[in-house]
Backbone as CSV, one residue per row, in Angstrom:
resi,resn,N_x,N_y,N_z,CA_x,CA_y,CA_z,C_x,C_y,C_z
1,MET,98.188,105.775,136.924,97.913,106.264,135.759,98.969,106.121,134.756
2,ILE,98.860,106.223,133.329,99.484,106.265,132.738,99.498,107.464,131.962
3,ILE,100.243,108.310,131.536,100.663,109.418,130.854,101.024,109.517,129.758
4,ILE,100.525,109.022,128.482,101.380,109.329,127.428,101.599,110.270,126.640
5,ARG,102.796,111.093,126.122,102.993,112.026,125.461,102.201,112.002,123.757
6,LEU,101.530,112.960,123.296,101.100,113.010,121.947,102.197,113.840,121.323
7,ASP,102.532,113.317,119.800,103.644,113.992,119.570,103.100,113.538,117.770
8,GLY,103.172,114.767,116.623,103.246,114.329,115.376,101.666,114.458,114.965
9,GLY,101.587,113.952,113.562,99.762,113.563,113.352,98.804,112.803,113.839
10,LEU,97.848,112.631,112.976,96.962,111.530,113.356,97.542,110.162,113.485
11,GLY,98.316,110.030,112.490,98.832,108.490,112.076,99.981,108.358,113.896
12,ASN,100.490,109.130,114.115,101.431,109.032,114.900,100.747,108.992,116.453
13,GLN,99.890,109.623,116.229,98.746,109.921,117.557,98.335,108.325,117.894
14,MET,97.872,107.974,116.914,97.121,106.464,117.308,98.019,105.479,117.336
15,PHE,99.358,105.537,117.179,100.350,104.768,117.537,100.282,104.707,119.133
16,GLN,100.545,106.137,119.423,100.531,106.453,121.040,99.582,106.071,121.612
17,TYR,98.517,106.673,121.284,97.023,105.912,122.233,97.181,104.783,121.550
18,ALA,97.137,103.753,120.915,97.010,102.548,121.135,98.284,101.688,121.736
19,LEU,99.478,102.217,122.019,100.249,101.602,122.998,99.494,102.108,124.676
20,GLY,99.255,103.399,124.820,98.526,103.631,125.755,97.042,102.732,126.658
21,PHE,96.639,102.498,125.416,95.093,101.971,125.658,95.629,100.423,126.231
22,VAL,96.626,99.856,125.249,97.048,98.591,126.036,97.831,98.250,127.203
23,LEU,98.513,99.542,127.585,99.114,99.330,129.062,98.252,99.310,130.126
24,SER,97.229,100.806,129.747,96.378,101.125,130.686,95.314,99.819,131.297
25,LYS,95.069,99.025,129.932,94.147,97.898,130.369,95.127,96.668,131.207
26,SER,96.215,96.537,130.731,97.162,95.522,131.129,97.380,95.968,132.691
27,LYS,97.559,97.037,132.945,97.599,97.533,134.384,96.651,98.141,135.107
28,ASN,95.576,97.847,134.466,94.203,98.314,135.210,94.444,99.677,136.229
29,THR,94.522,100.701,134.983,95.073,102.079,135.758,94.204,102.951,134.420
30,SER,94.306,104.228,134.662,93.696,105.086,133.711,94.761,105.074,133.084
31,LEU,94.549,106.052,131.960,94.851,106.961,130.675,94.595,108.230,130.438
32,LYS,95.811,109.107,130.480,95.667,110.542,130.096,96.996,110.956,129.010
33,PHE,96.319,111.663,128.542,97.501,112.240,127.535,97.912,113.571,127.942
34,ASP,99.640,113.827,127.297,100.114,115.170,127.316,100.150,115.583,126.136
35,ASP,99.532,116.731,125.742,99.265,117.589,124.326,100.170,118.505,124.530
36,SER,101.095,119.119,125.326,101.862,120.250,125.428,102.801,119.952,124.129
37,MET,103.163,119.009,123.472,103.844,119.012,121.767,103.036,119.698,120.709
38,LEU,101.586,119.519,121.095,100.995,119.890,119.819,100.438,121.192,120.011
39,GLY,99.757,122.086,118.847,99.760,123.428,118.852,100.201,124.120,118.696
40,GLU,100.233,125.625,118.298,100.902,126.577,118.044,101.568,127.031,119.320
41,LYS,101.633,126.528,120.204,102.230,126.972,121.568,103.405,126.112,121.441
42,ASN,103.765,125.183,120.648,105.062,124.250,120.878,105.353,124.576,119.402
43,PHE,105.073,125.643,118.429,105.849,125.354,117.106,106.839,126.426,117.035
44,HIS,107.962,125.305,116.315,109.091,126.231,115.722,109.589,125.799,114.522
45,GLU,110.663,126.108,113.981,110.758,126.131,112.638,111.535,124.397,112.391
46,HIS,111.998,123.733,113.073,112.227,122.270,113.373,111.181,121.438,113.453
47,HIS,109.722,122.125,113.720,108.734,121.169,114.274,107.660,121.443,113.420
48,THR,106.732,120.101,112.656,105.812,120.770,111.906,104.410,121.062,113.158
49,ASN,103.907,121.821,113.082,102.885,122.347,113.819,101.793,121.134,113.567
50,ARG,101.339,120.464,114.645,100.268,119.551,114.754,99.402,119.584,115.748
51,ASN,98.099,119.300,115.658,96.572,119.367,116.539,96.380,117.961,116.931
52,LEU,95.894,118.408,118.125,95.130,116.882,118.803,94.256,116.532,117.731
53,GLU,94.024,115.330,117.234,93.205,114.622,116.292,92.627,113.401,116.758
54,LEU,92.792,113.216,117.898,92.524,112.036,117.985,90.432,111.919,118.134
55,GLY,90.510,112.967,118.518,89.042,113.781,118.900,87.956,112.976,117.649
56,VAL,88.518,112.648,116.792,87.753,111.898,115.618,87.180,110.743,116.156
57,PHE,87.906,109.976,116.964,87.522,108.351,117.227,86.773,108.562,118.569
58,ASP,87.548,109.526,119.553,86.811,109.478,121.011,86.977,111.054,121.504
59,LYS,86.114,111.227,121.665,85.955,113.077,122.385,86.376,112.599,124.119
60,SER,85.857,111.094,124.809,86.218,110.648,125.947,87.260,110.787,126.629
61,PHE,88.481,110.579,125.982,89.765,110.674,126.260,90.370,112.021,127.257
62,GLU,91.072,111.434,128.204,91.365,112.881,129.235,92.663,113.062,128.946
63,ILE,92.961,114.391,128.774,94.147,115.534,129.056,94.880,115.752,130.461
64,ALA,95.878,115.352,130.450,96.554,115.239,131.936,96.770,116.796,132.291
65,SER,96.319,117.072,133.184,96.870,118.324,133.848,98.306,118.394,134.507
66,PRO,99.048,119.787,134.165,100.347,120.176,134.168,100.745,119.452,135.647
67,LYS,100.211,119.418,136.660,100.261,119.029,138.118,100.693,117.248,137.642
68,GLU,99.301,116.786,137.186,99.589,115.086,136.913,100.884,114.883,136.387
69,ILE,101.338,115.487,135.177,102.327,115.303,134.119,103.666,115.564,135.345
70,GLU,103.703,116.713,136.140,104.830,116.881,136.855,105.007,116.081,138.017
71,GLU,104.216,115.080,138.650,104.040,113.936,139.152,104.756,113.139,139.093
72,LEU,104.357,112.676,137.747,104.786,111.323,137.240,106.357,111.488,136.282
73,LYS,106.597,112.701,136.412,107.739,113.118,135.385,109.311,112.886,136.700
74,LYS,108.519,113.279,137.935,109.643,113.128,139.221,110.308,111.953,139.320
75,GLU,111.420,112.235,139.225,112.415,111.219,139.590,113.238,111.223,140.735
76,ASP,113.525,110.803,141.942,114.421,111.073,143.269,115.687,110.866,142.729
77,TYR,116.388,111.868,142.195,117.468,111.976,141.662,118.287,113.139,142.386
78,SER,118.150,113.948,143.409,118.434,114.799,143.998,119.794,114.670,144.525
79,LYS,120.035,113.358,145.013,121.398,112.795,145.896,122.265,112.353,144.785
80,LEU,122.106,112.473,143.654,123.091,112.217,142.671,123.398,112.792,141.765
81,SER,124.735,112.896,141.012,125.198,113.658,140.406,124.353,113.721,139.333
82,TYR,124.176,114.491,138.191,123.125,114.390,136.918,123.888,113.368,136.130
83,PHE,125.163,113.088,135.650,126.013,112.704,134.967,125.904,110.879,135.481
84,PHE,125.722,110.731,136.809,125.545,109.615,137.296,124.038,109.035,137.140
85,TYR,123.183,109.948,136.919,121.805,109.604,137.043,121.577,109.416,136.012
86,ARG,121.850,110.342,134.731,121.530,110.273,133.048,122.159,108.847,132.598
87,TYR,123.357,108.778,133.034,124.205,107.648,132.150,124.033,106.124,132.894
88,PHE,123.621,106.309,134.045,123.817,104.790,134.789,122.454,104.187,135.618
89,TYR,122.129,105.619,136.759,121.387,104.743,137.496,119.932,104.781,136.535
90,ARG,119.240,105.955,135.928,118.305,105.806,135.199,118.279,104.680,134.299
91,GLU,119.215,104.108,133.363,119.191,102.824,132.897,119.229,101.767,133.586
92,ASN,119.260,101.998,135.001,119.668,100.731,135.681,118.364,100.280,136.892
93,ILE,117.706,101.398,137.075,116.559,101.086,138.206,115.934,100.152,137.398
94,PRO,115.157,99.227,138.646,114.077,98.408,137.815,112.635,98.964,136.878
95,TYR,112.099,98.104,136.472,111.275,98.854,135.202,109.869,99.197,136.405
96,PHE,109.565,98.422,136.775,108.359,98.614,137.664,108.568,99.479,139.022
97,LYS,109.636,100.045,138.827,109.849,101.501,139.805,109.918,102.703,139.037
98,LYS,110.218,102.843,137.811,110.372,103.816,136.905,109.192,104.774,136.568
99,ASN,109.156,105.896,137.158,108.114,107.118,136.576,108.075,107.738,135.098
100,ILE,109.434,107.434,134.437,109.331,107.761,132.932,109.766,106.723,132.336
101,PHE,109.677,106.185,131.130,109.880,105.639,130.287,109.911,105.903,128.436
102,TYR,111.474,105.945,128.264,111.526,106.485,126.611,111.737,105.185,125.804
103,GLU,111.357,105.727,124.675,111.492,104.625,123.301,112.965,104.378,123.231
104,LYS,113.313,103.197,122.825,114.751,103.189,122.543,115.295,103.932,121.078
105,GLY,114.326,103.546,120.655,114.560,104.000,119.214,113.356,103.878,118.179
106,PHE,113.562,104.196,116.628,112.454,104.368,115.954,112.099,102.910,115.579
107,PHE,111.188,102.738,116.098,110.500,101.274,115.397,110.996,99.911,115.959
108,VAL,111.691,100.128,117.117,111.993,99.105,118.218,111.070,98.783,119.109
109,PHE,110.753,97.513,119.139,110.038,96.698,120.086,110.756,96.684,121.211
110,ASP,110.148,97.265,122.569,110.809,96.757,123.644,110.142,96.253,124.692
111,SER,109.742,95.264,124.573,109.063,93.960,125.755,109.065,94.901,127.240
112,ASN,110.271,95.466,127.692,110.275,95.848,128.694,109.472,96.640,129.151
113,ILE,108.600,97.426,128.231,107.480,98.518,128.241,106.354,97.788,129.449
114,PHE,106.381,96.639,128.985,104.865,95.735,129.789,105.443,95.437,131.355
115,LYS,106.992,95.828,131.328,106.873,95.969,133.232,107.317,97.049,133.894
116,ILE,106.574,97.739,133.469,106.816,99.607,133.934,105.718,99.455,134.960
117,ASN,105.786,100.825,135.784,104.900,101.139,137.012,103.749,101.397,136.174
118,ARG,102.526,100.823,137.047,101.312,101.227,136.629,101.105,102.924,136.725
119,ASN,102.134,103.679,137.357,102.126,104.772,137.231,103.263,105.375,136.908
120,CYS,103.128,105.890,135.308,104.134,105.976,134.190,104.085,107.512,133.330
121,TYR,105.069,107.555,132.965,104.891,108.501,131.664,106.109,108.143,130.970
122,LEU,105.219,108.194,129.464,105.793,107.646,128.320,105.999,108.689,127.211
123,LEU,107.494,108.191,126.643,108.084,109.502,125.576,107.961,108.531,124.386
124,GLY,107.507,108.797,123.302,107.940,107.967,122.246,106.936,108.192,120.933
125,TYR,107.214,107.454,120.047,106.260,107.347,118.631,105.834,105.784,118.941
126,TRP,106.324,104.872,119.212,105.920,103.472,119.238,105.519,102.751,118.047
127,GLN,106.137,103.073,117.117,105.685,102.557,115.669,106.063,101.201,115.560
128,ASN,105.499,100.064,116.074,105.205,98.849,115.946,104.274,97.919,116.351
129,GLU,103.695,97.154,115.466,102.743,96.558,115.787,102.555,95.734,117.027
130,LYS,103.816,95.061,117.278,104.013,94.066,118.365,103.186,94.475,119.535
131,TYR,103.244,95.883,119.874,102.801,96.564,120.953,101.308,96.071,121.004
132,PHE,100.490,96.234,120.173,99.064,96.193,120.338,98.367,94.820,119.385
133,SER,99.135,94.327,118.347,98.249,93.404,117.767,97.671,92.484,118.593
134,SER,97.612,92.203,119.647,96.707,91.082,120.269,95.543,91.776,120.723
135,PHE,95.462,93.016,120.599,94.098,93.744,120.736,93.509,94.328,119.592
136,ARG,93.780,93.942,118.209,92.946,94.598,117.316,91.982,94.925,117.455
137,ASN,90.998,94.036,117.582,89.500,93.778,117.759,89.361,95.149,118.561
138,GLU,89.860,95.307,119.771,89.413,96.416,120.839,89.886,98.053,119.941
139,LEU,90.842,97.494,119.186,91.385,99.008,118.756,90.522,99.259,117.445
140,LEU,90.431,98.049,116.648,89.080,98.579,115.563,87.757,99.022,115.989
141,ASN,87.332,98.424,117.189,86.568,99.166,117.718,86.557,100.817,118.344
142,LEU,87.740,100.915,118.678,87.899,102.370,119.190,88.254,102.990,117.845
143,PHE,89.245,102.725,117.268,89.130,103.738,116.051,88.184,103.731,114.984
144,GLN,87.012,104.372,115.169,85.505,103.873,114.475,85.613,105.414,113.772
145,PHE,85.324,105.497,112.537,84.902,106.812,111.828,83.851,107.633,111.725
146,PRO,83.488,108.906,112.196,82.040,109.028,111.814,81.323,109.383,110.647
147,SER,80.056,109.311,110.131,79.388,108.818,109.180,80.020,109.680,108.219
148,LEU,79.894,109.843,107.256,79.964,110.390,106.094,79.451,111.269,105.476
149,THR,79.516,112.720,105.368,78.055,113.728,104.769,78.401,114.172,103.673
150,ASN,79.559,114.141,103.321,80.045,115.049,101.842,79.407,113.669,100.736
151,LYS,78.805,114.543,100.153,78.093,113.761,98.875,79.260,113.047,97.799
152,LYS,80.351,113.606,97.601,81.311,112.954,97.217,82.144,111.844,97.619
153,ASN,82.251,112.381,99.070,82.950,111.127,99.796,81.931,109.678,99.961
154,ILE,80.577,110.035,100.210,79.691,109.231,100.065,79.581,108.236,98.571
155,ASP,79.844,109.211,97.588,79.623,108.476,96.145,80.821,107.598,95.908
156,ILE,82.069,108.100,96.655,83.670,107.632,96.285,83.384,106.359,97.221
157,ILE,83.284,106.000,98.442,83.153,104.817,99.230,82.403,103.895,98.943
158,GLU,80.967,104.209,97.974,80.101,103.544,97.501,80.967,102.616,96.370
159,MET,81.596,103.020,95.427,82.359,102.966,94.593,83.370,101.724,94.917
160,ILE,84.301,102.076,96.191,85.319,101.628,96.763,84.979,100.425,97.338
161,LYS,83.214,100.493,97.817,82.873,99.160,98.289,82.274,97.977,97.307
162,CYS,82.163,98.619,96.194,81.425,97.616,95.099,82.570,97.552,93.948
163,SER,83.851,96.993,94.471,84.718,96.942,93.283,85.945,96.164,93.649
164,ASN,86.931,96.161,93.037,88.081,95.654,93.439,89.261,96.716,93.599
165,SER,88.996,97.302,94.979,89.237,99.007,95.099,90.722,98.437,95.450
166,VAL,91.684,99.744,95.123,93.302,99.717,95.473,93.180,101.027,96.070
167,SER,93.858,101.371,97.043,93.838,102.998,97.565,95.256,103.164,97.115
168,VAL,96.099,104.241,96.740,97.386,104.360,96.316,97.672,105.597,97.063
169,HIS,98.291,105.870,97.891,98.273,107.262,98.878,100.041,107.742,98.321
170,ILE,99.790,108.997,97.870,101.269,109.607,97.231,101.334,110.599,98.556
171,ARG,102.103,110.837,99.133,102.546,112.091,100.038,103.467,112.894,99.685
172,ARG,103.129,114.016,99.180,104.330,115.072,98.912,104.360,116.222,100.178
173,GLY,103.613,117.183,99.911,103.943,118.310,101.042,105.128,118.094,101.829
174,ASP,105.371,118.073,103.254,106.399,118.617,103.781,107.614,117.478,103.668
175,TYR,107.319,116.449,103.124,108.164,115.024,102.286,108.978,115.709,101.296
176,VAL,108.497,116.894,100.843,109.381,117.851,100.010,109.647,118.924,100.159
177,ASN,108.961,119.808,100.797,109.357,121.233,101.062,109.861,121.775,102.431
178,ASP,109.795,120.382,103.746,110.152,120.728,104.445,111.747,120.203,104.822
179,ALA,113.059,120.833,104.844,114.023,120.125,104.877,113.992,119.181,105.923
180,VAL,113.744,119.146,107.340,114.050,118.116,107.746,112.875,116.972,107.769
181,ALA,111.723,117.178,107.573,110.763,115.986,106.723,111.876,115.290,105.750
182,SER,111.660,115.803,104.755,112.263,115.673,103.530,113.961,114.880,103.704
183,LYS,114.654,115.398,104.315,115.678,114.463,104.838,115.751,113.160,105.518
184,LEU,114.607,113.439,106.411,114.147,111.847,106.998,113.305,110.710,106.058
185,HIS,112.195,111.617,105.090,111.448,110.614,104.460,111.254,111.002,102.657
186,GLY,111.777,111.526,102.424,111.808,111.959,101.282,112.443,111.327,100.282
187,ASN,111.858,110.883,98.885,112.483,110.060,97.940,112.517,108.637,98.162
188,ILE,111.427,107.914,99.101,111.610,106.770,99.515,110.418,106.300,98.404
189,ALA,109.318,106.304,98.610,107.940,106.418,97.727,108.020,106.862,96.988
190,ASN,109.021,106.685,95.685,108.903,107.568,94.642,108.177,106.966,93.310
191,GLU,108.586,107.111,92.231,107.707,107.081,91.002,108.082,105.861,90.767
192,ASN,109.161,105.105,90.737,109.276,103.956,90.481,108.588,102.937,91.365
193,TYR,108.733,103.271,93.007,107.900,102.346,93.514,106.202,102.211,93.232
194,TYR,105.609,103.381,92.830,104.174,103.415,92.624,104.191,102.621,91.270
195,LYS,104.701,102.858,90.369,104.719,102.000,88.815,104.856,100.635,89.205
196,ASP,105.955,100.097,90.177,106.122,98.885,90.675,105.091,98.225,90.966
197,SER,104.582,99.013,92.164,103.674,98.577,93.136,102.045,98.405,92.336
198,ILE,102.018,99.467,91.579,100.770,99.191,90.792,100.623,97.871,89.748
199,GLU,101.536,97.511,89.097,101.990,96.504,88.153,101.638,94.846,89.123
200,LEU,102.498,95.080,90.292,102.343,94.017,91.006,100.513,93.592,91.346
201,ILE,99.877,94.384,92.159,98.847,94.720,92.501,97.568,93.954,90.929
202,LYS,98.035,95.018,89.781,97.133,94.434,88.738,97.512,92.883,88.207
203,SER,98.581,92.332,88.726,98.963,91.117,88.359,98.575,90.026,88.859
204,ARG,97.974,90.482,90.175,97.447,89.363,90.874,95.575,89.714,91.223
205,VAL,95.102,91.079,91.284,93.995,91.088,91.014,93.215,91.631,90.075
206,ASP,91.997,91.122,89.410,91.455,91.374,88.012,90.565,92.760,88.579
207,ASN,90.501,93.276,87.436,89.567,94.209,87.174,90.032,95.479,88.147
208,THR,91.154,95.859,88.717,91.337,96.549,89.936,90.831,97.955,89.448
209,LEU,90.231,98.525,90.430,89.640,100.243,90.454,90.530,100.825,91.282
210,LEU,91.705,102.002,91.075,92.509,102.627,91.560,91.778,104.172,92.175
211,PHE,91.707,104.233,93.379,91.980,105.511,94.043,92.853,105.990,94.647
212,VAL,93.393,107.222,93.938,94.425,107.760,94.312,94.598,109.288,95.330
213,PHE,95.229,109.108,96.189,94.810,109.689,97.485,96.394,110.910,97.939
214,SER,96.385,112.193,97.340,97.385,112.763,97.498,97.203,114.138,97.623
215,ASP,98.032,114.957,98.238,98.037,116.331,98.645,98.705,117.223,97.674
216,GLU,99.047,116.325,96.234,99.783,117.243,95.390,99.423,116.494,94.025
217,VAL,97.764,116.356,93.921,97.302,115.577,92.747,97.933,115.921,91.325
218,GLU,98.015,117.508,91.429,98.591,117.380,89.589,99.878,116.990,89.326
219,TRP,100.574,116.778,90.145,102.281,116.428,90.140,102.053,114.977,90.112
220,VAL,101.040,114.583,90.893,101.119,112.906,90.662,100.593,112.399,88.965
221,LYS,99.549,113.200,88.549,99.246,112.916,87.516,100.167,113.101,86.252
222,GLU,101.300,113.964,86.366,102.007,114.845,85.288,103.467,113.399,85.537
223,ASN,103.292,112.699,86.667,104.675,112.195,87.099,104.285,110.464,87.172
224,ILE,103.191,110.384,87.300,103.244,108.782,87.623,101.569,108.216,86.525
225,GLU,102.009,106.961,85.843,101.146,106.996,84.892,100.081,105.715,85.829
226,PHE,98.703,106.149,85.260,97.382,105.499,85.927,96.852,105.155,84.805
227,PRO,95.713,103.810,84.852,94.652,103.516,84.180,93.938,104.439,84.023
228,GLU,93.070,104.506,82.877,92.138,105.950,82.454,91.124,105.969,83.626
229,ASN,90.754,104.616,84.234,89.551,104.682,85.235,90.055,105.061,86.589
230,SER,90.946,105.657,87.263,91.352,105.911,88.063,90.956,107.152,88.677
231,TYR,90.523,107.058,89.778,89.594,108.364,90.843,90.919,108.654,91.780
232,PHE,90.790,110.402,91.785,91.881,110.814,92.229,91.059,112.002,93.181
233,ILE,91.481,111.707,94.332,90.803,112.420,95.778,91.958,113.367,96.465
234,ASN,91.726,114.408,96.144,92.105,115.465,97.128,91.568,116.476,97.818
235,TRP,90.229,116.432,98.007,89.301,117.505,98.672,89.065,117.291,99.778
236,ASN,89.654,116.633,100.733,89.376,116.306,102.212,90.698,116.939,102.830
237,LYS,90.570,118.433,103.279,91.208,119.005,103.905,91.077,119.632,105.634
238,GLY,92.370,120.138,106.100,92.300,120.649,107.226,91.791,119.644,108.270
239,ASP,90.571,120.116,108.853,89.855,119.226,109.920,89.141,117.846,109.639
240,GLU,89.133,118.047,108.072,88.477,116.661,107.481,89.417,115.876,106.515
241,SER,91.020,115.983,107.092,91.831,115.252,106.203,91.863,113.665,106.755
242,TYR,91.085,113.599,107.851,90.991,112.257,108.266,90.205,111.300,107.534
243,ILE,89.365,111.477,106.746,88.558,111.375,105.988,88.961,110.304,104.999
244,ASP,90.372,110.952,104.510,91.081,110.037,103.347,91.692,108.784,104.005
245,MET,91.981,108.931,105.352,92.015,107.532,106.044,90.990,106.775,106.008
246,GLN,89.816,107.057,106.368,88.767,106.452,106.003,88.248,105.747,105.274
247,LEU,88.253,106.662,103.888,88.408,106.095,102.770,89.249,105.047,102.193
248,MET,90.778,105.037,102.531,91.474,103.965,102.087,91.375,102.981,102.835
249,SER,90.943,102.820,104.100,90.869,101.800,104.865,89.500,100.867,104.636
250,ASN,88.587,101.564,103.797,87.414,100.611,103.117,87.724,100.119,101.897
251,CYS,88.950,100.647,101.129,89.057,99.863,99.880,89.684,98.187,100.102
252,LYS,89.828,97.339,99.085,89.984,95.782,99.164,91.556,95.559,99.578
253,HIS,92.415,96.643,98.740,93.667,96.540,99.233,94.478,97.969,99.006
254,ASN,95.616,97.985,99.765,96.328,99.365,99.662,97.994,99.377,99.380
255,ILE,98.037,100.313,98.699,99.685,100.795,98.480,100.102,101.976,99.019
256,ILE,100.806,101.828,99.998,100.756,102.998,100.941,102.365,103.874,100.909
257,ALA,102.429,104.956,101.558,103.472,105.693,101.230,104.544,105.439,102.782
258,ASN,105.449,105.594,103.209,106.006,105.587,104.061,105.601,106.315,105.393
259,SER,104.462,106.565,105.636,103.746,107.249,106.549,102.575,106.478,107.890
260,SER,103.147,107.259,108.726,102.269,106.697,109.614,100.400,107.132,109.257
261,PHE,100.211,107.921,108.516,98.740,108.019,107.936,98.431,106.696,107.221
262,SER,99.223,106.535,106.248,99.342,105.288,105.321,99.255,104.155,105.705
263,TRP,100.021,104.022,106.640,100.066,102.639,107.478,98.550,102.425,108.289
264,TRP,98.393,103.411,109.276,96.708,102.973,109.548,96.140,102.882,108.787
265,SER,95.776,103.460,107.518,94.719,102.911,106.584,94.747,101.495,106.135
266,ALA,95.583,101.064,106.103,95.942,99.916,105.703,95.636,98.788,106.686
267,TRP,95.981,99.232,108.124,96.237,98.007,109.073,94.571,98.447,109.435
268,LEU,93.685,99.362,109.554,92.546,99.286,109.888,91.609,98.415,108.766
269,ASN,92.050,98.475,107.575,91.589,97.556,106.140,90.998,96.305,107.022
270,LYS,89.653,95.895,107.006,89.441,94.603,107.589,89.129,93.559,106.307
271,TYR,89.288,94.047,105.271,89.383,92.876,104.211,90.081,91.484,104.351
272,PRO,89.386,90.400,104.396,90.703,89.295,105.095,91.395,88.625,103.849
273,LYS,91.243,89.287,102.588,92.571,88.957,101.407,93.063,89.854,101.027
274,LYS,93.245,91.206,101.902,93.864,92.509,101.326,95.238,91.850,100.963
275,ILE,95.995,92.786,99.983,97.306,93.084,99.383,97.401,93.974,100.134
276,VAL,98.826,94.289,100.918,99.100,95.579,101.615,100.815,95.817,100.911
277,ILE,101.045,96.799,100.303,102.243,97.218,99.388,102.627,98.204,100.390
278,ALA,103.909,98.049,100.821,104.742,99.048,101.701,106.008,99.454,101.018
279,PRO,106.692,100.464,101.248,107.937,100.543,100.945,108.684,99.795,101.524
280,LYS,110.034,99.077,100.954,111.173,98.481,101.726,111.764,99.274,102.771
281,LYS,111.638,100.458,102.210,112.660,101.544,103.136,111.664,102.239,103.607
282,TRP,111.813,102.555,104.964,110.932,103.837,105.849,111.204,105.069,106.335
283,MET,112.645,104.910,106.217,113.561,106.444,106.513,114.739,106.168,106.584
284,ASN,115.325,107.372,106.118,116.326,107.731,105.469,117.615,107.815,106.556
285,GLY,118.461,107.658,106.713,119.519,107.535,107.962,120.135,105.984,108.268
286,GLU,121.500,106.205,108.386,122.058,104.854,108.900,122.062,104.092,110.084
287,GLY,121.925,103.084,110.160,121.464,102.112,111.743,120.366,102.233,111.770
288,ILE,119.327,102.604,111.230,117.820,102.900,111.474,117.213,101.435,110.698
289,ASP,116.963,100.248,112.129,116.262,99.085,111.693,114.675,99.282,111.807
290,ASP,114.296,99.436,110.363,112.932,99.749,110.040,112.291,98.334,109.853
291,GLY,112.970,97.295,109.623,112.277,95.730,109.817,110.850,95.476,110.100
292,ASP,110.756,95.928,111.334,109.635,95.673,111.991,108.156,97.065,112.056
293,ILE,108.462,97.689,111.032,107.580,98.927,110.886,106.466,98.265,110.092
294,CYS,106.384,97.450,109.615,105.004,96.944,108.782,105.031,95.094,109.655
295,PRO,103.850,94.704,109.515,103.486,93.597,109.779,103.517,92.324,108.573
296,SER,104.174,91.339,108.946,104.936,89.949,108.380,104.421,90.117,107.070
297,GLU,102.882,90.327,106.855,102.298,89.470,105.657,102.073,90.894,104.628
298,TRP,102.333,91.972,104.976,102.279,93.164,104.015,103.516,92.665,103.129
299,GLU,103.626,93.394,101.925,104.929,92.959,101.245,105.677,94.268,100.827
300,ARG,106.985,94.148,101.010,107.299,95.617,100.562,108.515,95.449,99.609
301,LEU,108.197,96.757,98.503,108.958,96.564,97.519,109.976,98.242,97.359
């Protein structure tokens, strides 16, 4: 059994699901999830409250029981000092004998994960396409959105499909108002980034129609210049927030924010000639190598 701990919002949970899906197939074992980091039970001031959101795609996935999690997280180090275990033994036991596998760092691809025990507990975000790119078709089938029912969304998706549509995702919210999120992700996809990205798209694609998605549309209208025939989408909230990803993934081209929600909107886009523009920098902080966060064919500004 593979158990992977879920953490973060929908985009992060999709990265975790994608890796778990690939490993369970390659190891011919079952996949379950640990949802203990989600919901109000885990809320504290340094952790954004997130709920289990994968049900929008797959309601049949299984949540591991506390007993199953405890069994997989067991490591036999009772006869070892904690220091020796933590800094030497755990890092040097063969991967196929490990019960717990930790992500090495943000955005880093670690091929050793494919050597793990078929019974393993995984902790991390796993934000790297290299973990699952060879399973693209299977994941496109897995990450299928339900049919739209809201007339406004139905009208928007028809316009998206019948035009040279470009999604523009501008994330404000916690990237501005939360001290921790702002420190890590704020002021990267700024006004200049969107101005340059829109100009680049318009120089390559004729008759573009822009669809702007944001949690602060009024701020966007006041601070970023858009063509007069742009459409602003801000009504999909709460349990229906995923619909923004659904709409963006149907656009022919994407201008994304440094956000996993944005990332998946572009990755799920099936248009063969799509142009995806992403921020050159993904996260603030020294020593963070984010060169692999985006597929090589995406352009970074």
